[in-house]
C-alpha positions in Angstrom: 39.3 4.7 3.3 39.7 0.9 2.2 36.5 -1.4 1.8 37.6 -5.2 2.5 36.6 -8.3 0.4 34.1 -10.6 1.3 36.0 -13.4 3.0 36.1 -16.1 0.3 33.4 -14.7 -1.3 34.0 -15.2 -5.7 30.2 -14.9 -7.5 30.0 -11.8 -9.4 26.2 -11.8 -11.3 26.2 -13.4 -14.8 29.2 -15.6 -14.1 28.8 -19.7 -15.1 31.1 -22.5 -14.9 29.4 -25.3 -16.6 27.1 -24.9 -20.3 23.7 -27.6 -20.1 23.4 -29.6 -22.8 19.9 -29.6 -24.1 17.6 -32.2 -23.5 17.2 -35.6 -25.2 14.5 -37.1 -23.4 11.3 -35.3 -23.2 10.8 -32.3 -20.7 9.1 -33.0 -17.9 8.2 -30.4 -15.1 8.9 -30.7 -11.4 6.9 -31.2 -8.9 6.6 -27.9 -7.2 7.0 -29.3 -3.8 10.8 -30.2 -5.4 11.4 -27.6 -6.5 13.5 -23.9 -4.6 13.7 -20.9 -6.6 15.6 -18.9 -3.2 19.2 -20.7 -3.0 21.7 -18.3 -3.2 23.7 -20.3 -5.1 27.5 -18.4 -6.8 28.1 -17.9 -10.1 31.4 -18.2 -11.3 33.3 -19.3 -13.5 35.5 -22.5 -13.9 38.8 -20.8 -13.7 37.4 -19.3 -10.7 35.7 -22.7 -9.4 39.5 -25.3 -9.6 41.9 -22.0 -8.8 39.9 -21.9 -5.3 39.7 -25.4 -5.1 43.7 -25.8 -5.6 44.4 -23.0 -4.0 43.3 -24.4 -0.4 44.2 -28.0 -1.0 48.0 -26.7 -1.5 47.7 -25.1 2.0 46.7 -28.7 3.5 48.5 -31.6 4.8 48.3 -34.5 3.4 49.8 -38.3 3.6 50.6 -37.3 -0.3 52.7 -34.3 0.9 55.0 -35.7 3.5 54.9 -37.8 6.7 51.8 -38.4 9.0 52.7 -39.1 12.2 49.1 -39.3 13.6 48.9 -42.2 16.2 45.6 -44.6 16.5 45.0 -43.6 12.6 47.0 -45.7 10.5 47.6 -42.9 8.3 49.8 -44.5 5.8 50.1 -43.9 1.9 47.7 -45.2 -1.0 48.8 -46.9 -3.5 47.0 -45.5 -6.4 45.9 -48.9 -8.1 43.5 -48.8 -5.4 41.7 -45.8 -7.1 42.0 -46.7 -10.4 40.4 -49.8 -9.4 37.6 -48.6 -7.9 37.2 -46.2 -10.8 37.0 -48.9 -13.3 33.4 -48.0 -15.3 32.3 -51.8 -14.2 32.4 -50.6 -10.7 31.8 -47.5 -10.8 28.5 -47.1 -13.2 26.7 -49.7 -11.3 23.2 -49.7 -8.7 23.2 -51.1 -5.9 18.7 -52.3 -7.0 20.3 -54.0 -9.3 19.7 -57.0 -10.3 22.3 -59.5 -8.9 22.2 -61.4 -12.0 23.6 -58.4 -13.7 26.0 -57.3 -10.8 27.5 -61.4 -10.5 31.7 -59.2 -10.2 30.6 -56.9 -7.1 29.0 -59.6 -5.9 31.8 -61.9 -6.1 34.6 -59.5 -5.4 32.3 -58.3 -1.9 32.6 -62.4 -1.6 35.7 -63.0 -1.5 36.7 -59.9 0.7 34.3 -61.5 3.3 36.8 -64.5 2.6 39.3 -62.7 3.1 38.9 -61.0 6.3 37.7 -63.6 7.9 40.6 -66.3 6.9 42.9 -63.1 7.9 41.0 -62.3 11.5 40.5 -65.9 12.3 36.7 -65.9 12.1 33.8 -67.2 10.6 31.1 -64.6 8.4 31.6 -60.8 8.4 29.6 -58.2 7.5 31.4 -55.2 5.1 27.7 -52.8 5.9 29.1 -50.4 8.6 30.8 -47.6 7.5 33.4 -46.5 10.0 35.0 -48.3 12.9 32.1 -46.1 15.3 29.7 -47.6 13.2 31.2 -51.3 13.6 31.7 -51.4 16.9 28.2 -50.5 17.4 27.2 -53.6 14.9 29.1 -55.7 16.8 27.5 -54.6 20.7 24.0 -55.1 19.5 24.9 -58.1 17.4 26.2 -60.0 21.4 23.3 -57.4 22.9 20.6 -59.3 20.3 23.2 -61.9 21.2 22.0 -62.6 24.7 18.2 -61.3 23.8 18.2 -64.7 22.2 19.4 -66.4 25.0 17.4 -65.5 27.7 20.0 -63.5 29.6 18.4 -60.4 30.0 20.6 -59.3 33.0 23.7 -58.7 30.8 23.9 -55.1 30.4 27.4 -55.0 31.3 30.5 -53.5 29.1 33.8 -53.8 30.9 36.0 -50.9 28.8 39.9 -50.9 29.8 41.0 -47.0 30.4 43.6 -48.3 26.9 40.6 -48.8 25.0 40.0 -46.7 22.2 37.8 -43.3 23.0 35.1 -44.2 21.3 34.1 -47.8 22.8 31.9 -46.0 26.1 29.9 -44.4 23.6 29.0 -47.8 21.5 28.5 -48.8 24.9 26.1 -46.6 26.2 24.8 -45.8 22.2 23.9 -50.2 22.6 21.4 -49.6 26.4 24.9 -51.1 28.2 26.1 -49.9 31.6 30.0 -49.2 30.9 32.5 -49.8 33.5 35.9 -48.8 33.4 39.0 -51.0 33.9 42.6 -49.4 35.0 46.0 -50.6 33.2 48.3 -51.9 35.2 51.8 -50.6 35.2 53.7 -52.7 32.2 50.2 -51.0 30.3 48.1 -54.4 29.9 44.8 -54.5 31.6 44.7 -54.8 35.4 44.1 -58.8 35.5 43.0 -58.5 39.4 41.0 -55.7 39.3 39.1 -56.8 36.6 38.6 -60.3 38.6 37.0 -58.0 41.1 34.0 -56.5 37.9 33.6 -59.8 36.0 29.5 -61.5 37.4 26.7 -62.9 35.5 25.8 -59.1 34.4 28.9 -59.0 32.3 27.9 -59.5 28.8 31.4 -57.9 27.1 34.5 -56.8 27.5 35.7 -54.6 24.6 39.6 -54.2 24.2 41.4 -52.3 22.2 44.6 -55.3 21.0 47.1 -53.2 20.8 45.9 -50.9 22.9 45.8 -47.3 22.1 49.5 -46.9 24.3 51.0 -49.3 21.8 51.3 -52.1 23.8 50.5 -56.1 23.4 48.2 -56.8 26.4 50.2 -59.9 27.3 47.2 -61.2 30.0 45.3 -61.4 26.7 44.1 -65.5 26.9 44.0 -64.6 30.6 41.6 -61.7 29.7 39.5 -64.4 27.0 39.2 -66.8 29.8 37.8 -65.0 32.4 35.2 -63.3 30.6 34.2 -66.9 29.1 34.2 -68.0 31.9 31.0 -66.3 33.2 28.9 -66.5 29.8 30.5 -62.9 28.4 32.2 -61.8 25.0 35.1 -60.5 24.8 35.1 -57.6 21.8 37.8 -56.4 20.3 38.7 -53.3 18.4 40.0 -53.3 15.5 41.4 -50.2 14.8 45.2 -51.8 15.6 45.2 -54.1 14.0 47.9 -53.5 10.9 49.8 -54.4 13.6 48.9 -58.0 13.5 48.8 -58.9 9.7 49.8 -62.8 9.0 51.2 -62.7 12.4 48.2 -63.2 15.2 44.6 -63.5 14.7 42.3 -62.8 17.7 40.3 -65.3 16.0 42.4 -68.1 17.8 43.1 -66.5 21.2 39.1 -66.0 21.5 38.3 -62.8 20.1 34.7 -64.0 19.2 33.7 -60.2 17.6 35.6 -57.8 16.0 35.7 -54.9 13.4 38.1 -53.8 10.8 39.1 -50.4 9.8 39.7 -51.0 5.9 40.8 -46.9 5.7 42.8 -47.7 8.0 44.9 -51.2 7.9 44.1 -52.0 3.6 45.4 -48.4 3.7 42.1 -46.8 1.6 41.4 -43.2 1.7 40.2 -41.5 4.7 39.6 -38.1 6.4 38.0 -35.6 3.9 39.6 -38.3 0.9 36.6 -41.3 2.5 34.6 -42.3 3.6 35.5 -44.8 5.3 34.8 -49.2 6.5 34.5 -51.2 9.4 33.3 -54.5 8.8 32.1 -57.2 11.7 34.0 -60.4 11.7 32.6 -62.8 14.1 32.3 -66.8 15.5 30.0 -69.2 14.2 28.0 -68.6 17.1 27.2 -65.3 16.1 26.6 -65.8 12.4 23.6 -65.3 12.6 22.5 -61.9 13.6 25.2 -59.7 11.3 24.0 -57.3 9.6 22.2 -58.3 6.3 22.3 -58.3 3.6 25.7 -60.7 2.6 27.2 -62.5 0.0 27.1 -65.6 -0.1 28.1 -67.8 -3.2 25.3 -71.3 -4.0 27.4 -72.7 -7.0 25.5 -73.6 -10.4 22.5 -71.5 -9.3 21.5 -68.5 -11.4 22.4 -66.1 -10.0 25.9 -67.9 -8.0 26.4 -64.9 -6.2 23.4 -62.9 -4.4 22.0 -61.5 -1.4 21.0 -63.1 1.5 19.7 -61.8 5.4 21.1 -64.4 8.6 18.8 -66.0 10.3 18.6 -63.8 13.3 20.7 -60.5 11.8 19.4 -57.5 13.9 18.4 -56.3 10.9 20.0 -53.1 7.8 22.9 -50.7 9.2 23.9 -49.1 6.6 21.2 -47.9 3.6 22.3 -50.5 0.3 25.4 -52.5 1.0 27.8 -50.4 3.0 30.3 -48.2 1.1 31.3 -50.4 -1.2 34.3 -48.8 -3.1 36.3 -48.9 -0.5 35.6 -53.0 -0.8 36.4 -52.8 -3.9 39.8 -50.9 -2.7 40.6 -53.2 0.1 40.1 -55.8 -2.1 43.0 -54.9 -4.5 45.3 -53.9 -1.4 44.7 -57.5 -0.1 45.5 -59.1 -3.5 48.5 -57.0 -4.4 49.6 -58.1 -0.6 49.5 -61.5 -0.3 49.8 -63.0 2.6 53.5 -62.7 3.0 53.1 -58.9 2.2 50.3 -58.4 4.6 53.0 -60.0 7.3 55.8 -57.7 5.8 53.3 -54.4 6.2 53.0 -55.4 10.4 56.8 -56.5 10.3 57.9 -53.4 9.5 54.9 -50.9 10.6 56.6 -52.7 14.3 60.4 -51.8 12.9 59.5 -48.1 11.7 57.8 -47.3 15.4 60.2 -49.6 17.6 63.1 -47.5 15.5 61.3 -43.9 16.7 61.2 -45.2 19.6 64.3 -45.9 20.4 66.1 -42.2 18.5 63.8 -40.7 21.1 63.4 -42.2 24.4 66.7 -39.9 25.7 65.3 -36.6 25.5 60.8 -37.9 25.8 59.6 -39.1 28.5 58.2 -42.5 27.5 55.5 -43.7 30.4 55.7 -47.6 29.6 59.1 -48.5 27.9 58.8 -51.4 27.0 58.8 -53.0 23.7 55.9 -51.6 21.1 53.6 -52.4 18.1 52.8 -50.3 15.8 53.1 -47.3 17.7 53.8 -46.0 21.0 52.9 -43.1 23.2 55.4 -40.0 24.7 54.9 -37.7 27.4 56.0 -34.0 27.4 56.5 -34.0 30.8 60.0 -33.1 30.8 59.2 -30.1 28.4 56.3 -28.9 30.7 58.4 -28.3 33.6 59.7 -25.2 30.9 56.5 -24.6 30.4 56.1 -26.3 26.9 52.8 -28.2 26.5 53.0 -31.4 24.3 50.7 -29.5 22.2 53.2 -26.5 22.1 55.6 -29.2 20.1 52.8 -30.3 17.6 52.3 -27.0 16.7 56.2 -26.6 16.3 56.2 -29.7 14.1 54.4 -27.6 11.0 56.8 -25.7 10.5 59.1 -28.6 9.6 55.9 -29.3 7.1 55.1 -32.8 9.5 51.6 -33.4 10.5 51.1 -33.2 14.6 50.9 -37.1 16.4 48.0 -37.2 18.1 48.0 -34.8 21.3 46.4 -35.5 24.1 45.5 -39.4 24.1 44.9 -41.7 25.7 44.3 -39.4 28.3 45.8 -41.8 31.2 49.5 -40.5 29.8 50.0 -37.0 30.8 51.0 -34.7 27.7 50.7 -37.7 25.3 52.3 -37.9 21.8 50.4 -40.8 20.1 52.8 -41.7 17.3 52.4 -44.0 14.2 54.7 -43.7 11.7 53.4 -46.8 9.3 54.8 -49.2 7.2 55.2 -46.9 4.3 57.3 -44.3 5.2 61.1 -44.8 4.5 64.2 -44.6 7.2 65.2 -40.9 5.6 61.5 -39.6 6.5 61.5 -41.4 9.6 65.1 -39.3 10.3 63.8 -37.1 9.6 60.4 -36.8 11.8 63.4 -38.2 14.7 66.2 -34.9 13.9 63.0 -32.5 14.1 61.8 -33.7 17.1 64.9 -33.8 19.1 65.6 -30.3 17.9 62.2 -29.5 19.3 63.8 -30.9 22.6 66.5 -28.3 22.9 64.8 -25.2 21.9 62.2 -25.8 25.0 65.8 -25.8 27.5 67.1 -22.9 25.2 63.9 -20.6 24.1 60.6 -22.1 25.3 58.8 -19.5 24.7 59.7 -19.8 20.8 58.6 -23.1 20.6 55.4 -21.7 23.2 54.3 -19.5 19.7 54.6 -21.6 17.1 53.5 -21.8 14.0 56.1 -19.8 12.6 55.8 -20.5 9.2 52.5 -21.6 8.5 50.0 -19.5 6.6 47.7 -19.7 9.9 49.5 -19.2 12.9 47.8 -20.5 15.9 44.4 -20.4 15.9 42.1 -19.9 19.3 41.3 -23.8 20.0 39.4 -23.0 22.9 36.5 -20.4 20.8 36.1 -22.6 17.8 35.1 -25.5 20.6 33.0 -23.1 22.0 31.5 -21.1 19.2 30.8 -23.5 16.9 30.6 -22.4 13.3 29.2 -25.6 10.9 28.3 -22.8 8.1 29.7 -20.1 5.8 28.3 -17.5 5.5 29.7 -14.5 3.3 31.3 -11.2 5.9 29.7 -7.5 5.2 32.2 -5.7 3.6 33.4 -3.3 6.0 35.1 0.8 5.9 37.9 0.9 7.9 40.7 4.2 7.8 44.0 3.4 6.8 
């Protein structure tokens, strides 16, 4: 007879990994309503905890381990100096409710970051509050709603969204109370300008456009799109998630964009995913500045304090507890100061160069649905491989055997069997060539032995998971399994 161990269960009665120091203040009882004695807290030693989480970390992929070409996510390497600066005691030990006179350093940093972002993207004012990209989207579209409500234009309740925009855009507009209308892409991957002409009207509040779009393409009609929306009194919202392609090259505010969110955790190299949190500041042109969420940091030269909080006159209110994810602000500030203007331009030039290099090396073995010069990312299609019974997901799983993270799969939705690849500017030519070699080998394996690819991955600790079941039977709370007896 064999007894299976409890999964992940390390707790043993009497073990402890910490020693609580003696009180150095008078003892005070906790309110009874705040005390629970029924929590099944684990009893584990320090070494058990360290080994457990170290072991788990070794099973995960990360940008510090190898290439992470996850399209539309800009998973670039994060310089460790950003982390060092964010951990300076003068920043890390602050409290958000301190008197502004005691936190002039961080307020100056936030004030200058607001100015940097406004200058880089061509806007007049910036709020640092939003906590992530989708949160920045919601903030931006709420600003648009407040703007029209203040003007008495309550009939403007339609938001036009291209089918090549980021997937969160329709949900964001709907959450803000708008009606969502989709506009298709044309044969070159641009917004179909003729269809857009048919959709705009007096009820148009805004267009939420992603430029460069999720096909990795610059919209060749962008100035015409902006002029068309403005001609009917609407606003242009640009999803700034792909801003990594434009630094120092183009400023959205200069070609008529009214609102844009920034992804500090993408463009300006701060951790995201499990290393987050993110940050999604919003920039606006002058006519929308009074609606920004507050408070924002302002400077009052010659006064005490010089840097302090300010509420815009018609602010949409607070959209984040305290003042945003300030640790991300510090990291982004360090990144911008480290690069300077010319360095930021080089970031985008290298990102665009890397993407076009990969596209040129792979276009003969995978389909390219929109085959023209790309920006910082591009989209392949595995329709050729699908004829052999191999789908984009199978190719992604096979890439795991090479120690590489897969690209984004099945997005954008307008491309069948999509593989969305973003190399970023931080990868070496050798790494890009290794990725090309892996992708080309997989294409050859599909021709020779498609079943081998369908069964991938072969080398990972966990093999292919049942993703359909995982989606249908969400289990977000871990509980120990019962020990079961089995006959050998």
